[in-house]
N, C-alpha and C positions, 0 to 999 in steps of 0.2 A: 554409450550414449545414452540418454532418456530416452523415454519414448514420450514424446510431447505429442499433443493433437495440432494437427495443422490450424493455421489461421483461417479465422473466419469469412467467408466470401466476404461478408459486409466491410470489413475492414478498409477495403479496398486494396487496389494495388501501390499508390502511392504511398499509404499506411503503412503497408506490408514492405514496400524499399525503405521507408525510415527507418523502420524497429531492425531491418538488418543493417542498417548504416552506422545507426547509435551501437552497435554491437562492431561491427569490422571497421571502424576508427581507430581500434585499437593497435589494429593491423596494419594501419597506413600509418600511424606513430613509429612502429617496429621498421616499418619499409623504409620509412625517413631516415633513418639514420645507417639504412642499406647504402639509399640511393647517395646520400650527400658526401659520401667517400667512393663513390665509385670511380665517378673521373678523374680523382685527383692521387689517388694510392698508386698505381700502377708507374704514374711518372715522379711518384714521390721516390718508391722505391728502385725503380731504374736511374732517373736522373738525380734526385736528391742522396739518397744511400749509396749510389754507385753498386747496386746489381742487376744481374740478366735479365732477359724478358722471361725465363725462366722462371726465377723469383718471383716477377710482378707476377705474374699468370698464379704463382703458387699461393700469395698472398691473400689473394682474391678468391680461389677454392678453397684453401680453409674453412672459409665460413661455409661453402656447402656439404663439403666433408662433414663438420659438426654437424650442420643441419640432419645428414642421411644418419650419421648414428644414433642420433636423437629423435626421429621421429618418430619411431615405432613406437618409444616409449612417451614421449609427448601423447598420442592416440590414446594408447592404455590408462595413462594417469589422468585425462581428460575422463576418458568413459568410466574410472572407477570415482576419481576426487569431484568431478566436475568441472568444466571448462574454466570458470572465471581463474582458479586458483591458476590452473596452468596460463593463463594469460600473463594474470603478476607474474609469477615465475620469469616467465620469458622478457616481459618486459624490465625487470631487473636485470638480467643477462645484457640487454642493449643497453642498459647504463653502463654498467660495469666494461665493457666494450670501449662505450666513450670515455672511459676514466683511462683505460688503457691506450688509447689513440693520443691522448693528451702528453700523457707519462714518455710515449715513441716519441713526440714534436720536441717534450723537453731535453729528452738524449739523443736529438739528432744526431749531435757531434760523434756518440759513441757509436758506430754503426751497426754492429752485432747486438748491443742492448735495444737500439731501437728496434731492428727489426723482429727481434724476440717478443718485445713486448706488443708490436704488432701484431705477429702470428698469433700472439696468446689473446688477446681481445678480439681478433677476426673466428677466432675457435668460440668461445664465450660467446659472439655475437651469432652465430650460427645454431649452438644450443637456444638462444634467446628466438631466435626466427622461429623455429620450430617449433616451440612451446605456445609462441603468441599467433604465429599465422595458425597452426592443426588447432590452438583451443577459440581462437575467434568463430573460425569456421562452424565449428561443433557447438558452441553455445549461440551461433545465430542460428544452425539447424535446432537446435533445443527449443529456443525461444519463438520459431515459427512453423515449426513440424515437417518431418521428412518428407513430405511430400513436396516442398520448396528446397530440396538439397541441392538445385541444379542452379539456383537463380541465388542462392545463399554463395555458393562456388563463386557464381560468376562476377558477383559483387567485391567478393573477398581478393577477386584476381584483380578489378578494374583500380580498387584501390589500391593495391600490391603496386602496379605498374603506373598508376599514378602518381604516386609518391616517388617511382624512379623518374619521370617524367617532370616532375619538379625539382627533386632532390640531385640530378646530375648537375643539369647549370647554377643552380644555385649553388652547389655545394664548389665549381669552381670560382664564382665570383666570391663567394664567402674568404675560400683559401686566398686569392688574389688580394684581398683586403686585410687578412689578419693571421693567414697559414693556417696549420693546422693547429695551434691554441685557439683561436677563435672558433674553428669548425668543431673542433671536438666539445669545446664550451657549449655551444648550440647543441650538438647531440645529445648532450647531459641534462640542458635544460628542458629537452623536447621528451627526453622519458620520465623526466620527475614528473612534468606536469599529465603523463599518460598514465601514470603510475596513481595520481594524485586522483583522477580522474574513473578509473578502475575500480579503486578499494572500496567506493560507496555504494555502488551497483546490486541487488539481490542477485546472490550465486544460483546457480543452477546445480542440483542434485545428480551425483552419479548414478549412473544404472547398479541394481541389484545383480542383475542376472548374469549368469557366468562366460566368460568372455570366450571365445575361440582360444586353441591357443597359438601363436601366433605362425608355427610352421602351416596349419590349416589354412590362415587369413594368405598367406604368402603364395601357398599353393591355389587361391584361386584367383588371384590376381596378377600375378606374374607375366600372365601374357599381354595385358592393357599397361603396365606397368613398364615392359620392353619399349613398347609403340612410343609413349610417352618420354620414355629419355632417350630416344634419337630424335624424334622432334625438338626436344628440348636442348638439345647440341647447338641449335641454328641461337639458340638465346644467350646459351652460354660464349658464344662466340664474338659477338655482338657485344654485350656487357664488359669480357672482359680484355678483350683486344680490339677496340673498335678503336680507340686511342692511340695506341699505337701504331696501327694502321693506316690513320690520318698523318701521325708524325713521318711514317716511314716514305708515306707519298711525296710529305711536305706541305700539305694541309693544313687548315685550319677550320674549327667547327665539327671535332667529333663532338662537343657534349652534345648540340644540336642532333648531331645522328642521332644520340641517344633519347632524347625527347622526342625524336619525329616516330621510333620504335617504340617506345612507350605511349605516345598518344595516338598511334596505329593501333596498338594493344587496344586501350581505353576505349578508341571512336567504334572500331570493329564490334564490341559488345554490346554500346549502346545501340548502335544502331539494328544490331538481329537480334535482340533479346530473348528471340521466339526460334530460333533458327532449329536449335535440338531436338524442339517438341515437336515443330513441323516436319521435319527431315529425318529425325534419328542418329544418334551421337556416333557412330561410326561415319555414317555419310558426310556428315558435317567434318569431322574429322579429315576425310580423304582429301575435301576442297583444300581445307586449310593449310594440309601438309602441301599439295601443290602449290598454292601460293607464295608459300616459306620456301618452299626450294628455289621458286623465280628471282626472289629478291635476295637470298644468297648468291645467286647465279650472279647475280646484279654487281652483287658488292665486290666477288671475285674478280669480274672482269673491268670495273669502276675504271676508266680514265680521267674522270672528272667527278670532283667533289658533291656534284649534286645527284650523279650516278651512285655515288655510295649512299647517299642521304636517303637517295627512293628505294635503294635496297633494303636498308634499313627498316624504311617506313613497309616496304611490301613484307621483310621477314617479321617484323613484330606484327601485321594483319592476320598475318597468317598463321603464327603462331598461339594470337589471341583466345581462340575457343577451344583449342587441343584439349587441354588440361580439364574443361568441365565438359565437354565434348564425349571424351573416354571414360572420364569420372563418373558420369552418370550411368553406365551400363555399369564399371566396375562394381562400385560401391553396392549394386544389387544382388551382386552374386554371395553375398552374406547376410544373416538375421540382420534385422535393425540395430537390436543392441550391440553390435560391435561393426556398425560400419564405422563409429572413430577410428578403431584399429583399422580400418580396410581401406580408410579415407589418409590417413597416415602412410600405412605401408605404400599405397598407390604411388602420393607423393613423393614417395624415399628414391624411387625411382628419378623423379625428376634432380633430387638432390643428386643422387650418385652420378646422374649424366653431367652435371653441372658442376661436380667435386674432380670430374677425371677430367673433363674438357681442357681447363684450364693449363695441365702439366704436359698433357699431351700435344694440346695447339703451340703451347709455348716450346716445347721441344721442337716439334714440325718447322714453328717460322725461324725459330735460330740455324735451321739447315738448307732450309728452302724457299724463306721469305713467306710472307704474310698471307697472300693474297692463293696461296693453294691450300691454306686453311679454313680458306672460305668455299674454296670448290669443293675440297674434300666435305666439308658441312653441309653443301645440297646435295651430295653423293648420297651421304648419310638418311637425310630428310626422303631423299627419295626410296629412300629402302624400307623408311616408315611407311611411305604411302602404299608400297606394294603389299607389306604387312595388314596394314589396313583394311584393304581392299580384299585379300584372301580370308580375313577374318568376317567382315561382310557374307561372305558366302557360306562362312560355317554355321553363323549365329541365326537362329530364326526372328524372322523380320519385328516381332513382338517385343524381343529381348533390344533390338537396337533403337526403340522408339520410347522417349520420355512419358510418362503420364500427365496428363495434361492439367497445367495449373488450374485452382481457383482464379478467379477474376479479381 
């Protein structure tokens, strides 16, 4: 990743945020292509094509598996080529995934063909999201300087889950109006517009410094990544199975539960922008894990739709700062010119978690019911909390506190 100077103090915080938003908007576009079909595809696979909950979960998780496998390459290519090229390639992948959904809708009567096209699109979408998500983070850091890496990560997450908050209910409305044909057409249009806006922007040169081998990067950050993976399971079961959870209970409003999760995620980051600076990354992460666990326990034991919605809300609020809180600690254990690879490798642990959560949770749900899935996930988040508290005791206090940002 390029070694760029930090944004000058006279730019002001507002100008700094606007500069970051001008870059991360491309990740908003890529995640909008994820959010729009998120509440629709499980039902389409389960009810429309007639496949089991396992296949519904697998279709969603294929995206995360593809993202996991491509994420380290995205970070390395962004370091070498510059992040703009990586972002544009990612958006092209999202565009192709929209075309695959369109073809899947046209072949709905041929169940196997439709499912294969849908799976292919999810794989390509996973690669596209990996490139666009990693690229926008590194592009933003290259523009404002590594001093503001925590702020860039936070804003990238805000637009990510903001897109999901908008996309999930909007996707349901679009699907009810025109089915997958209309939904896929809108996804294609969003991608074309984002690519058209990205191409004219000035590129950022890649780093000429020799990158660390992947094994060395992995060895330095795997502990942080494992904690992130355990905490990410809460997001995985909300995103993948809340629709089927509501269906199992005979309730309406699953898309709104996804919106509450995403709204809580975004709201927490907006309300507590300096929490990591003031309290330290691992301390913030431990608080977040506790809140996330409470939310998942609430979903598991819910007997009313509003209990499940409140559980989703608390899960989103808790998960909100987990990624940047642990991330700002993790990326500082490698040289600055390798932070792109470090951030991508760290993020890959979340992809791994989301990739295996769907099939495993779907298998458990098929035999023991969906409520047990949320209970077991809550216990896993409690384990992440325990590991974070132990890490806090082992690490020096100064390694757990983010460098103060310029005003």
